[in-house]
C-alpha positions in Angstrom: 0.0 0.0 0.0 1.1 3.5 -0.8 2.0 5.4 2.4 1.1 8.8 0.8 -2.1 10.5 -0.2 -2.9 13.7 -2.1 -3.2 17.0 -0.3 -6.9 17.1 -1.3 -7.6 13.7 0.3 -5.8 14.9 3.5 -7.9 18.1 3.6 -11.1 16.1 3.2 -10.2 14.2 6.5 -9.3 17.3 8.6 -12.7 17.6 10.4 -12.7 13.9 11.3 -9.1 14.0 12.5 -9.7 17.1 14.6 -12.7 15.5 16.2 -11.0 12.2 16.9 -7.8 13.8 18.3 -9.3 16.8 20.2 -7.0 19.1 18.2 -8.3 22.2 16.3 -8.7 22.0 12.5 -5.9 24.5 12.2 -3.6 22.4 14.2 -4.4 19.4 12.0 -3.8 21.4 8.9 -0.5 22.6 10.2 0.6 19.0 10.9 -0.5 18.0 7.4 1.5 20.9 5.9 4.6 19.7 7.8 4.2 16.2 6.4 3.6 17.3 2.8 6.1 17.4 0.0 5.9 18.9 -3.4 6.8 17.7 -6.9 10.2 16.2 -7.5 12.5 18.9 -8.9 9.4 21.1 -9.1 8.2 19.3 -12.2 7.8 15.5 -11.8 5.1 13.7 -9.9 2.3 15.1 -7.7 2.3 16.8 -4.3 1.8 14.2 -1.5 1.2 13.9 2.2 2.9 11.1 4.3 0.1 9.5 6.2 2.3 7.6 8.7 4.1 10.8 9.7 0.8 12.6 10.1 -0.6 9.9 12.3 2.6 9.8 14.4 2.5 13.6 14.9 -1.2 13.5 15.8 -0.4 10.9 18.4 2.5 13.0 19.8 5.2 10.5 18.9 7.1 12.9 16.6 
């Protein structure tokens, strides 16, 4: 399974994650932004969000 999702898919889950973790939606968006990476060399591929890193940060592990 791919450990990354699109930024749009991550944004869709913000309200659910905020409710489940007790964090504000802005805090969740900040964590998602920290776990995002852009296109390779600014041209290749698509922007992605590392789901594992987001989950670890939401749990306070990272």
